[in-house]
N, C-alpha and C positions, 0 to 999 in steps of 0.2 A: 547514525542510521543502522549500523550493524547491531547495536544493542536493541533497538526497536524491532528489528527483524527477528532477533532471537526470542523476544517476548511474544511476538506474533506466532512463531513456530510452536512455542510451548502452549499458547492459548488454543491453538488448533487441536491439540490432543484432548482438551477438556470439553470443547463445545461440539454440538451436533452440526450446527450450521453457522457460517460466518459470511460476512460481506466485507469488502475492502474498499475504503475511500482514501484517496490521497488529495493533497492540496498544496498549492503554492500560488496565492493570490485568488485563485478560483478552486472550486472543489470538483473532483472527477471521480466517478464510480469506476474503480479498476475492476472490481468483481461484484456482481449482485449477490445477494444472500444465496448460498449454495452449500451442499454437503460434499462437494468435490475437493477433497483434501489434496489430491495430487496436483490439481490445477492451481489451487491457492498456494501450495508449497512452491511451485514453479514461479508464480508471480512474486512471492516474497523473496525468493533467492535472486531473482533478476532485477529487483527494484534497486534503483540508484537515485542519487540526487539529480541526475539528468533525465529521469523518466518523464518529467514535465519540462517542455521547452520553456526556459525562463528568460529568453531574449525579448519577449514581448512584455510590455508594461502590465497588462492585465493578468499575466501568469508569472510575474516575477516572485521570487521567494519571500518567505516571512522570516521573522526573527526568532521563531520558536525552535 
């Protein structure tokens, strides 16, 4: 996850607007398309594998 977070941080420098979707069994929009780089940076920095509650069957993790 740390590698993916570093790629996202690099990508933010090149793009004007980005959105952020996370998934684990279900898909969640963490951030809609925005140009708020500070907000997206915060979301990326604080993202962990526990961001989505995986104790329920419908949001349990994937093998990716």
